N, C-alpha and C positions, 0 to 999 in steps of 0.2 A: 599066814606065813607060808611061802612056798616051799615045797620040798627042796633040799640041797641038790644042786647040780653037781657033778663030779668033774674037776678040772681036767683030768685026763681023758674025758670023753669029749672035750672041746679043743678047738685051736682057733687061731685068729681069723679064720675063714668060716667058723661055725656060725649058724643063723637061727633066728628066732622067726617062727611063722606067725604073722600078724592075723588078725581075724578075718582080713580080706582075702587071705590065702597067700599073699605076697610075703617074701622073706627079707630080714633085716639082719645085718651082722650084729654079734653079741657085744662087741666092743668098738669104739670108735675114738677120734681124735677131737678134743674140744679146742676151739679157735678163739675164744674170747680174750681180748688183749693180745692176741698173738700177731702184733704188728711189726714185730722185728724180723725181717726175713720170713715173712709168711710163706712165700713160694718155696724157698728152700726147705723149710720145715715140712711143709705138705708134701713136697716131693720125696723127701727122705721117709717120711711116714709110710707113704705108698709103696716105696721101695722096701721097707721093712715088714710089710705084709698088713698094715692097717687097711681095712676095708671099708671104713665109714668115716667121713668127715662132717662135722657138725659147725654150722656157721649161723649168722643171721644178717638181716639187712642193716642192722645198726652197729655191728661189730667193727666194720671198717675193713674186713679181711676179705672179702668176696673176690675184688680184682686180683689179689696176691694168690688166693686159692685157684682161681683160673689159671694164672701162670704156672703154679706148681703143678697142677694136673697136666698141662701142655708139656712141661718139663719132664715129667715122669714117664710119658708116652703110653699111660695106661689107657686101655680101652673103657669106653663109657659104661658098658655092661659088668665091669669088674670093680666098680666102687659104688658106694651107696652115699648120696648126699642129702644132707639135712640142712634145711634153712628155714627162716621164720619172717612173718610179717608183723608189724608193730600194731598195738592197739589203736593207734590213730590213723591207720592207713586204710586206704580202699583195698581190702585183701587180694582182689583179682589183679588189679594194676599193679600192687607191690609184688605180687608174684612174678608177673612179666619182668618187672625192674630187676628183681633179685636174679632172675635167669639171664638177663642181659649182662649183668656185672660177672656172673659166673661163666658166661659164654657156653651156656648149655640149654638144651631144648627142653628139659624137664628136671625137676627135682624128685628124688625118691620119696621123700618126706616133707611136707610144707606144714610148719606149726604156726598157730597164733602164739606170739612170744610170751604175751601176758594179758590176763583179762582186762578190759577197760574198767575205769573206775566206777562206772554204774552199769549193772547188769553183766551178762555172761558173754557178751559179744555175738549175738546171734547174727548180725549182718555181717560180721567178720566170717563167721563159720559159713554162711552161704556164698560168700565169695570165694572161699577155699573148696567148697563143694563144686562151684562152677570150674574152678581151675582144674580140679581132678577130672571133671567131665570132659574138659577141653584137652586133656592129656599133658597138662603143664606140671601136674603133680601125681605121682603114682599112688600115694597115700597121703592123708592129712591127720593132723592131730593137734594137740595143745601143748602149752608149757605153763607151768605155775598155776594150775588151775585146782581148786577144790572140789570135792565130790559134789557139793550143791551145784556149782557152776557147771560142771560136766553134765550133771543131770539136767540142767536148763537147756543146754545145747542139744541134747538128745531128745528132749521132750518137743523142742521147737522144729526139728528137723527130721527126726528118726536116724541121724547119721551118728554113729558111735566113733569117736576119735580111736585111732590105733594106737596112739602113743600119748602119755602125759609125761613130759620133760620136767623133772623137778630136782631141787637139791636134795641129795640122799647119800647118807654115809651112817656107819654104826652110831655115830654121835647124834644123828639127827634124822629121823625117818618116822613112819606111821604104819603100824600094822593094819590099821583100819583103812588106809588108802591102799595097802597091798591087797587086803581081802577084796576090797571093791574093785580094783583093777582086774583081779583074776575072775571075779564074778562077770565083769563086763568084757573080759579078753582084751584089755588094754595093757600094753607093755609099759612099764616105767623105765625111762631113760634118766639116768643118773648125771646130773651136771655138778660139778664141783665135788666128785667123789673122794678127792683128796684133801677136802676141807681148806682148799687153797693154801696148803701146807701148814695151817695153823694148829692142827692136832697131832701132827706126825710124831711129836715127842712125848705123846701119852704113854705112861708106864705100863698099862695093860697091853696096849696095842704093840709096845716095842718088845715087850716079853714075847708075845705070841709070833711075832716077826723073827725073833732071835731062835725060837724053837723050830720054825721052818727054814731057817737060814735064808729068809727073805727079807726084803725092806718093808718098813711099815707101809709104804706106798703101795707096794704090791699086794699086801694083806687086804688093804682096803678095797683095791680092784677085784681080788679074787672074793672077798665077802659079797660084793655086788653080784658077781657072776654065780655064785652059789645061792643067793637069794632070788635069783631070776630077773633081776633088773640088768639093764644095758649100760654099763658105765662109759663116760666120755671124759677121760682124764686129758687135762691139757699138758703139753710139753713143748719147750722150745729149744731144748738141747738134745742133740742125738742120744746122748748116754741115757736121758730120761725117756726118750721115745722108746730106746731099746728096753729099759727096764720095765716100763708100763706095759709091754706086750708079752713079757716073759712071765705070764702068770697061768700057763696052761699045763704046767708040769708038776702041779702039787694040789692037794685037796686040804682045805682047812677041816680038821676033825669036828664032829658034832659038838663036842664039849666046848671046845674053843670058839666054835661059831656062835654057841649060846653066850659065851663071855663076852663077845663082841657085841651080840645083840644088847646085852645089858648095859652098854656103854651109852644107850640112847638117852639124851637129855633135851631132845628137840633143838639141838644146836644148829645154828645156821651161820655161816660166813657173812651172810648179808644182813643179819639181824633177827629175821623172823622167817618161819617157813610158812609160805603163803596157803599151803594147802591143808593146814591144821587149824 
C-alpha cells in the first residue's frame, strides 16, 4: 500500500513522474460512453482545469475530443492525452489511426486496451514500442493486465509499461497489484473510480463523505489520490465536472482511509477484475 498523499499538497495540475522521467497529471477525465456532446464536455473540462483526457479507439469519442480541444484553444503542451489500441489491432497502424481521429501529432500515453485472448500480446507491445520510437507516443502502457501478463511483456522486450489502467475503487482493488506496481514503478490509472455510480449509496462511504462535507464521489476520487493511483472519473454535466475536480482541499484521515480500504470485496462494475 502506498503512503497517503496529502490533498492540500496537490492541485489539478499536480503530476506523477513516470519511470521514463516524463510527467503525467494526477487526475483526468474519462470519456467512455461520453458520446452526448463530447466536444462541449471536453472543452468545459479543459476550461475547468482538467489536464488529462482519456479515450480509446473503440469509444467513438475521439473526433469529438478533437473538436473539444480545438474549441478550448488550449496549447498542445498543456494537456495530456491517453488513448488505446485494441487487442485485435496492428498496434502501430492503430496508433496512427487514433492520432488521425484526434487530429494530433502524438499521444502522451498509448495503451494496449486489453490483453488478447491468448498470451500477453507481445506483438502489440512491439508495435507500441515502435510507435514510441517514432515519436507517435511519448509513453506506452497497458490496461486490464494482470501481473503475470505484464511480466510476460517485460520478459519478451525489456520494456516496462509506465501505466496499468485498471478498474480501481475502495470496493475493488488489489494490494498485491499495488505492491507490484510500486516495485516496477508502474503507475495505476483508475478507470470507473466512481463504480459507475453503483456504490455511491454505500452507508460507510456516505458516512465518511458527510464527515468531510464532501460527496461520496469526491471521497472515492480523493481515496485514489491518497493511495497513489491516478483516477479518471467520467462526467457529462458541468456540475459533475466541477464536483470531481474539487478534491484538493481536504485530506482523508488515516483511520477513515483504512475504513475505506476495508470495503474491498473485489467488486467490479464489469463483473470481474481482470488483474486478480
